[in-house]
N, C-alpha and C positions, 0 to 999 in steps of 0.2 A: 403640249397640246392639252387643252382643258375640255373635259366633258362635263356638261351641266344640264339640268332640266331646262326645257324651253320656257321662256317668259314672254309675256305679252309684248314687251319692248323688242323682242326678236322678230315679230311678225313681218315687219316691213322688209327686213333682210331675207327672211325665209321665202317670201313670195317670189322673189327673183330666182332663188334656188329651186323652188317648185317648178317654175317654168323651164329652167335649165334641165331638170330631171325629166320633165314631160318631153322636151325636145330630144334628149338622149334616148328616150323610149320610143321615139319617132311618132309621138302623138301630141304635139304642142297645142293642137286645136281642142284637146280635151281638158286643158288647164283653165278652168273658169273661176277658180277661187280668187278671193281678194282679201286685203287686210281688213276691210269692213266686215266681210262675212266671217273671217277668223275671229274678230272681236265679238261678234254676235254669238258665235258658236264655241267660244273658248272653253266652256265646260266639257266639251267633247274632244278637245285637242290636247294630246299628251305626247311627250317625246323628250329627246335629248339633242343637244347641239354639240359640235366639236368646234372649238375656237383655236385659231392660230395664235402665235405670240403677240400679234397686234390686236387681238380681240375680235377679229373678223370671223364670221361663221363660214367654215369650209366644208361642213358636212352635217347631216342630221339623220335622225331616226325617229319615226312616229309609230305609235301603237294604240291599241284600244283593247278592252276586255271583251271576250266572246265566250259563249257557252256552246259547246259541241255535245250533242246527245251521246256520242260514243265515248268521249273522254272527259267531259265536264268543263270546269273553268279553265280557260286558256287566255293567253295574250296573243293578239294578232298584230304582227309587225306590218304596217301599211307601206312605209317607205324606208329605205336605207340608201342614202346618197352621199357620195363624197365627190367634191369637184375634181375634175380631171387632173389638174396640176398637183393635187394632194394625194392621189391614189398611190398605193404601194408603200405607204408609210405607216401602216398599221392603224389608221384612223377608223376604217370600216370595222376592223376587228374589235377595237375599243368600244365603238358604238353598239355593235351587236352583243358584245359581252355585257354591256351595261343593261341592255334590255333583258337578256337571259337572267342576269342577277336580279333584276327587278321582278321578273315573272316568278322566280323561285321565292323571293322575299314575300310576295303576295300569294303564295301557295297555289300557283297555277300548276296545272298538270302538263302543260306544254306550251310551245310557241309555234305559231303557224305564220306563213307568209307565202308569197308567190314570186316566181322568177320567170322572166321571158325565156322561151325556149331557144332563142337566138343568142342569148347572152352567156356564151361559154365561160368567160372569166368569172362571172358571178356564180354560175353553177358549180364550177370547181371550188371557189371560195367557200360556198355553203357546204358542199360535200366534205371539204377538209375540216370543217367545224363539226361534222358528224350528222348533218341534216340528211334526211331521206327525202328525195324529190320524187313526187308521184307523177308519172308521165301520163296518167289516164284522166284524172279530173281536170275539168275546164272551168274557168271562171264564167259566171253569168252576171252581167250588169244590167240593171234597169235604172236609168237616170230619169228623174222627175223634173 
């Protein structure tokens, strides 16, 4: 398994994985991104992909820098997704550890992300990594 930074040439393959992830999250209607939009906004798009032995992308993690008034500079992990047939093989662990390592390398004070309350396996996975999951805060989205 190869973990490497996302490249523009990955966008086409990633779009289908984004839709797959949105469907897994029971919200396929919210996936409105496109390769064209990704190309136009590539300066804001960062992450890593996991490739199988054939070079196919089987998982990805995306992130961006954020500044929180209570803790300062942080990294926000937007998505962590591994295709169903490749789960349980340590790929998700490798991807998140890559992000954690990157955050530390960039002198971030922490890493933040969200998890759906119905996704028990993900919650257990994150807790086993040492994450503290806040049951009180709720996300607020305003889409333009």
